[in-house]
N, C-alpha and C positions, 0 to 999 in steps of 0.2 A: 170827245163826246161830252154831253152834259152829265151831271151827277145822277146816280140812281139810288133809290132807297134800298135798304136791306130787304124789305119785303118784296120789292120788284126783283131783286137778284135771286131771292129764294124761289119765287114763282117761276122765273125764267129757266132756272137750272135744276128745278125739282129738288131743292135742298130744304132741310128742316131748320128753321131759325129759332134760336134761343136768344132773346134780347129785343131791343127796341126796333120794330120794323120801320119806323119813320126816320131812323138815322140815315143821313145821306152820305154816299161814298163818291169821291171824285177822283180816285186813283188807287194804285196798289203799291205794295212795298214789302220788304222783309219784316219778320218779327222784330228785329233789332232797330230798323230805321223807319218803319211806317209811322205816319202822323195820325192825328185824331180824326181825320176824315178819309183815311185810307184803309184798305183791306189787306191783310196778310194771310199767310197759310202756314200750317204745320203738318208736314208729311213724314219727315225723318225724325225718329225719336231722339236722335243726337242733339236736336235743337229745342227739345222740350223745356230745358232750363231757362230759355229766353222768354217763355210764354208769360210768366208772372210779371215781368218787367215791361212787356210791350205797351206801347202807346197807341196801337192800332185801334180803329173804331170797331173792328170785327176781325175774326179769323176764320178761315175755312179749315176744318179739322174733323177728326173722327170723334164719336160721342164720348170716348173715354177721357177727354180733356175738359169736359164741362165743369167739373168741380174746381179746376185750377185756373180757368180762364178769367182774366179781369175785365173782359169785354164781351160783346156779343159773339155768338158762334153760329156759323153756318155749317151744320153737320153734314158730312159727306162720307161715302164709302171709299172714295178715291180723291182725297183732298188736292193732290198735285194736279190731276187732270181737270177737276172742276175749277181750281184756281186759274189754270191756263185758259179755260173757256171764258172766265170772267175778265181776266187781264186783257184778252183780245178786244173787249169792248172799249178799253181805254188806250188802245194803240193808235197813235196818230197815223192816218193814211192820207197822203196827198191825193187830191182829185186828179184823175187822169182823163183828159178830154179826148174823145175819139178823134182820130185823124192822123195825118202824116206830117211830121215836122218839115219845114221848108228845106232844111239841110240834109234830110235823109235821101238816100238813093235807092229807088225801088225799080227793079228791072220790069219792063213791060210784060214779061211772061210770068211774073210772080202774081200771086193772088192774096190780097189783104182784105180781111173783113172790114166793112164800114165801121163797125163798133170797136175795132182794135185801136190801140194807141202806139204809134211809132215815133220814138224819141229822136233827139238831135243826133246827127251824124251816123245814124243807123244805115247799114247796107243790107238789102234783101235781094238775093240773086235769082236768076232765072229758075223757074220750076218750084220755087219755095212757096209755101202757103202759111198764112197767119190767121188763126181762127177767131171766132166771135169773142170780144171782150179781152183779148190777149194784150199784154203790155210788153213791148220790146224796148228796153231802156237804152239810154244814150251810149253810142259807140259800140253797139252790139252788131254782130254779123250773123245773118241767117243764110247759109250757103245753099248751093244747088240741091234740089230734091229734098229739102228739109221741110218738116211740118211742125208748126207750133200750134198746139191744140187750144181749145176754147179756155179762156180765163187763165192761161199760163202767164207767168210773170218772169221775164228775163230782166234782172234788176239793172245791170249796166255792164258793159264790156264783156258780154257773154258771146262766145264763138261757137256756132254750130257749123262744122266744116262741110260735111256732105252726108246725105242719106241718114239724117237724124230725124226721128219721129217722136215728138213729145205728146203724151196723152193730155187729158184735161187737168187744169189746175196744178200744173207742175211749176215749182218755184226754183229758179236757178240764180245763184248769187254771183257777184262780180268776179270776173277773171276765169270762170269755169270754161273749159274747152271740151266739147263733145264731138266725136266723129273724126278726130285726128287719126293718122295712120297707126295701126297696130304695129308692134315691134316684131315684124316677121322678116327673118334673114336666113338665107341658105349659103353655106360655104361651098365655093366652087373654084378649084385650082388656085387656092391661096387667097381668094378675095371674096368679100361678102356680096351676095346677090340679093337685092331687095325683092321680097315677095309681095305682089300687089294685094292690097287690102280692099276687097271688092264688096264686102258686106256693109252693114250700117249699124246704127244704135237705135234701140227701141226702148222708150221710157214710158212706163205705165202711168195711170192716173194718180194724182195726189202725191207724187214723189217730190223730194227736196234734195237739191244738189248744192253743196257748200262752195264757198269762195275758193278759187284756184284749184278745184278738183278737176281731174281729167278722166274722160271715159273714151277709150279708143274704139274705133269701129272694127267690126269683125273682118277676118280674112276672107271667108266665103259666106258663112251665115252671119247673123247679127249678134252684137253684144246686147244683152237684155236686162233691164231692171223691171221687175213686175210691180204691181201697184203698191203705193204707200211705202216705198223704200226711202230711207232717210240717210243721206251721206253728209258727213261733216266736211270741214275745210281740208284742202290739201290731201285728198285721197286719190290714189291711182287705181283705176280699173282697166285691166288690159283687155286685148281683143278676145271676143267670143266667150267672155265671162257671162254667167247667168246668176242673178241674185233674186231670190224668192221674195214674195210679197211680205211687207211689214218688217223686213230686216233693217237694222240700223247699224251704221259703222261710224266710229269716232275718228277724230282727225289723224292724218298721216298714216292711216292703214293702207295696205297695198295688196292687190289680188292679181296674181299672175294669170297668163292666158289660159283660157278654156276651163278654168275652175268653175265649179257649180256650188252655190251656197243656197241653203234651203230657206224656208219661210220662218219668220219670227226668230231669226238669229240676231245675236248682239256681238259685234266685233269691236274690241277695245282699241284705244289709241295706239298707233304705231305697230299694230299687229300685222303679220304678213301671212298670206296664204299662197303656197306654191301652186304652180300650174297643173292643170289636168286632174286636180283632186275634187272630191265631192264631200260636202258637209251637209248632213241631214237637217231636218227642221229642228228648231228650238235648241240650238247650240249657242253657248256663250264662250267666246274666246277672250281671255283677259288681256289687258294692255301689255304690249311689248312681246307677246307670244309669237312663235313661228309655227305655223301648221305645216308639217312635213309629210303627213299621211292622211288619207280620207278618214272622216269621222262618221260612223254609222249609227251611234246611239246619242240621243239628246243628253245634255248635261253641260257642265262647266269645265273648261279645259285651259291649262296654263303650261308655259314652258319658260326656260331661262332660270337664272339664279337671282335671289334677292339682293338688294343693295346692302353692302357691308363696308366696313373700314378697308381702305385699300391694301394695307399690309395683310389683313386676314384674307382678302380676296386673292392676293398673289400666292399665299400659301395654299389656298384651296385649288387654285389653277394648277399648281405643281402636282397636287394630289390627283386632279382629274386625269392628268397625263399618265399617272401611275396605276390607274384603276385596272387597265387591261392586264398588266403584269401581275398585280395583286390577285386578280381573279384567276389567272392561270395557276399561280402558286397554290391557291386554296383548292382548286380542282384537283391538282396533283396530290394533295394531302388527303383528299377524300377517299377512304378505303373502298 
């Protein structure tokens, strides 16, 4: 996009400007790397030491940095969020012409809105629907009885297997697979019997699903993501899981079948949630933690042992095994 003046940015995003309103901004950057026509931000006090040396034309920050800033300041109560809104103005987005690419295969029983963009080598199966303004990127597959809502964006190589319903404005990154079989097995006479997965996947409005993330369809009911759920890359969501609105999960986390996660939760990277558990609203699970029981109270929860020197860890591991014996001895001594 073309450059914007600081006065224009302040007016558009309801920020208070301290500095030259005629200064033009043509991009964004970090405090350390931004140039003299770019905008930076300061949200984490950890980086305040970089402010005095920044070459940015302006910075989005809270009012308490005004005395230290060597440049113009756009004062914000939430600098990171307002910087994100401004940065979106400078994000290059290729034009998507409505229509169906010549190499795409669209079943006659599928319905594709005239305003949708269907990219090269896309396959859209019978009974699928693609809504107004949706983008289905190259080599994606929209399976039987799947629905892609208005203004959704399937970036590329996205697979919707069957019975997947995406709300409006859902963003799905490359390699994601939604609606594959849930891992349902029954043991019978020494052999596994596959349990049919007859449900689907329902994704609410404004969700984002990261690259190579997988969301299995339900066994009987649906696997559900409520509105504005944000999933990072390489996450596994098993069958019949329900994730509450505005919850965010970092990369490589995994949630086992039929677990229920509340609203406004934060799940750290590589954390795990066992099946059939319930996590209430506003819970934070730190990275690498394993949730083994339901959580009924909001707050921050962790598990595991901190990183340490290997020799120290091995000694500690031996002591872990001795804890039960030591506990019994202490209890025996208790008069």
